[in-house]
N, C-alpha and C positions, 0 to 999 in steps of 0.2 A: 450269190450265197455259192457256191459249188469252189471258183475262185477265191471266192476267202476262207473257207475251210481247206482246200491247197495250198495255198498261203499260210496258213496256222500249219500245217504239219510239218511247212517245205522249211519255216522259221524253227519250227519248232526243236527239227530233226540239227539245225546249226547249231540251238539254243544248250541239246545236247553234244555236243561233240564244245563250249564253249567252255560248258558249269566239268568238264574231266580237262582232260589230258590232250589241251593242244600247245604243241612241242613248234617248234622254229631250229633248224638249220645255219648254223654260221661261222663265215671260213674265216681266219685269223692269217696272216700274212703269205708267204707266195714265196712256189716254190721249194724245193723241198726241206724246207722249214713252214709250213702254210697246215692249217688242223685246226678240227672244227670243232665247236662246240653247241650241247643239243639245249636249250632252255625252256623251261613249264612257263607257260600265261599263268600270273596268279591274278583272278574278279575280284567281282564281288567287294567295289574301293567302298571307304566307307562300313568294313562293315562292325562292330563289336566286339571288343573287348576282350581276351579269355581273362575272371577272374581270379582262377587257382593257379595259374601257372607263377614265376617269376620271368622278371620283377611283376608287380602284380597291380594297375592291371597292365595289360600286357596284348600286342599283335592287331593292332588297329591299322589300319594300311588306308590316307583315304582315297588314294589313289590305284591302276589295274599297274600293275609293272611281272617284269621276270624273274624266273632266278634261275643257276643252272641244273639242269635232268641230275646233272655227279656233280664228287668233285675238284677241280683242280687236277687232272694228272701229268705223272715225272716227265711222260715225252713231254705233254703242253710248255713247260715250263725249259725244257734242254730246247723245243724251236724256239723262244720266244729267249734266252740269252745265245744263242745261239741268230738271231737274225741284225739283233739292234747290241749284244754285250751289253744286258742288263744283269750277269753276274750274279747271278742268283745259286744262290748254296740247299744243294740236297743234304741228308741224310744218308747217309750206308747201313741197307733195312739191309745186309748178305746176313746177321747176324740171329734175324729170325727166320720161322723154317721155309721153303724157301730155298736158300741160299740166295745167289745170285738171280733167280723169279723174284727175288722183292724187289730188287731194280729195272723190272718191267714200266716199259715208256706207258703202259695201259692203268698201272698201279697210278694210287694216288701222290699225291706232292707232297712227300714227308721233309720234317727238319725246316718250315718254312714261318719267318718274322712274321710279321703282322704287316712290317714296314715294306721287307722279299714283297709280302701281297698287294700293297698295295701298287708296290712297282709295278709288276705283272698287269694287274686290271689297267694301268697308267701306256699301259702297250699295246693293248686291246683297243684301246679307247686313240691314241695319236697313230697307230696304226693303222685307223679305219679313217680317218678324218675329226675324228669327238675332240672335244677340251677334254684334259688330263684329269681324271677327277682328284688326285694328291698333288697337291704338295711340294715339290723336294725342290731345297737351295744348292747350290751349284756343285757344292763339300754334297750331295745326297740326305740333305738329312730335313727331315718331317717338318714341314710349320702348317702352321693354322691359316684360311684362305681368311682375307682383309676387305672394308669392307672394298677402298680403290681395285680390287682385283675382277674382274671381269668374270659375270656365276658365282660370287658372292653370295651367299645364305646367311643371313643373320642366326637363322634357329639351326643350324651345323656346321659351324665352322672345320670341320674334316674335310668335306664334298662340294665339290664344282656344283654349283644348279644344273650345266649345260655337261656333264659327262651326261656318254650310254651310256657307259659300263660301271659298275660302281663295288662295294664289296655289301655284303645286305646289312642293312638296319639291326638291332634285336630286334624290332615289331615286323620284319619281312622275316627279316628268319625264322622266328619264330613260326606266326601264321605259317604259310607256305610248309611249314615239320608238323605242326600239330590242329592247323585249325583245315579246314575240307568247304568244300565247295556248294555244300546244303547247310551253314552259317554252327558247325558242330564243332567245339573242340573233343582232345582225346586229351588223352595219361602220355602216349605213346604218337612216337613219329609212325606206326604199322598204322595207324588207324583204329586203335585200340585202347582200351582203358586193364585190360591186361598186359603184363612184360613180356614183355616175346622171349623167342631161345636166342640164344648166341647162336651158331654157326658160322664155320672156318668161312665160308661163299657159300653163291648160291642167294637165290630168290624163292625160298618158299615162305609164306607164306606167314606173318609176325615174325618175321627173322632178322635180326639182326648182327653184323659181323662183331660178337664185343662179348668177352670173357675170358680170356683165356691169353694171360700174355703171350706164348710159343706160337701164339698164329701168323702171329703179321698183319697187315692191310691185306685186302683182298681187290680187283681190278674194281674199276670205277662202276664198271657196269654188273656188276656180278656180286653186292655188298650184300643184299636184303634183299626186304620185300620194297614197292614202293607204298611211301605216302599214303595219302588219300587225294593233293594234286599232284599225284605224278614223278616226283624228285625222291633217288635213291638216295642214302645212307645217309640223311641228317640228322638218322642216328647209328654211331656204333661206324664200324672201321674205324676215322682216325676224328679228333679231334675239329672242329672248324672253328673260325677269328668268326667273329661281327666285326663291323667296322665302327658300334658308339661304345665308348665309353660305361666300363658299369658303375659310373654314378647319377647314369642319366645326362651326361655335362661333355659337349666336346667340347670342350677348352683347354685344353693340358694335351702337350703334346706325347710326352711321358708317360700318361696316367694310363692304368689297366686297365686291356682290353675286356671283353667279353670273349671266353666258347661256350658252346657247347656241343651234345650230340651224344658225347663221350666216344670212345675208338677202343682197338677188338681188346689188349685191354688190362681196360678198367673195368669197372661191373658192367653186368647191363641195367642198371635203375640209375646209376650217372644218365640214359638218355631221357629218361622224364620232359617231364614240360619245366618241370619244381626246380630240374637242376640247371646253375651255370657255372662257369671256371674260371676267375678272373686272371686272368695272367697278363704280367710284362710283356710289352708291346716289342720286347727287343727281342721274346726267350724262342728260339727253335730247334723241339727237339723231336723225336725220331712220333710220338702222338700227335701233332703239328698238322691240318693242313685246312684251305678252306673253296669254295662254292664262287662264285660269280653273280651279280644283278641286273639286270636291262630294263632296260625301257623298253617294251615289248614290242615288236615290228604291228608295221598296220595291217597282216594280213588278219592276224591275232587280233585287234580292235572289232575290225572289221566285224566277225564270230562274235566277236561282246557285245554290242551295237545289236548286232545281227538278232540279236539272243534277244532283245528289250527288249528288237521289235515285236519278235513275236508274241511278249506276253503280252502286251498289246493291246493283238491281232483279236488273241485267243479271249483278251477280257473284252471286247465288243463284242465277236462270234456270241459269247454268253450272255451277255445286257440285247 
């Protein structure tokens, strides 16, 4: 009996770890072009959707996945450009407060079109031995995956199912921003139903970088309080591209994609779960950035499996 109690305590501890913040750090590139990205594991697969957000319903994801804790930075783009000549251009942010500091390597990558974001994601995949997430022809034009392509998914012709990294879908992005490990949905990405306060930077509770066009963007790791899952700046800092088409059907290469989360220069209330902004995927302005989603690392899945075992053992103990 004591052994069972001990096991229950150990597994319950692991369950707490897995239901809060399970972070993995992954390295891309080599030598002077190497950089790291932190990913947060989003568990609770097959969760019920939110029925008050936009679109409605939204946020149900059938699988465990990971999402970038932070937005993609300028430095990451610059190193990917240097590594393989991606040719992604970044917006010159020196007009905003801080001057050239706004172009620092830890600021979010801005002036990024949807297609440029997709090419960066492809670099993450191919440089680490995985299949490209998005299909581009020899002229660099985005294409839909077809039934003759390995990894084709008829439910999502945008994304190759064999890719390890991708742009988060509407449901994936929404769940990590407004959901929580305890199955509660919130109106804002700060884990609150009360509108957050705008701030130029920092990590104070219930704050986001939004509400003043002069501020400019903050460093990706100093851009407001965390979501319940442990992500930063899904509200504020910069608008973020999602993979999904605004109409919900990923079947047209040039159809509008959604952007979410608002930016430093927009209204704070635009970060609410009820707000999304359809945009032309060719658009690349100062307020536009993105983050990356991924297959979770095996260590993260192990913790989630152990949390389930802890629940079983706990039930047996009570019985």
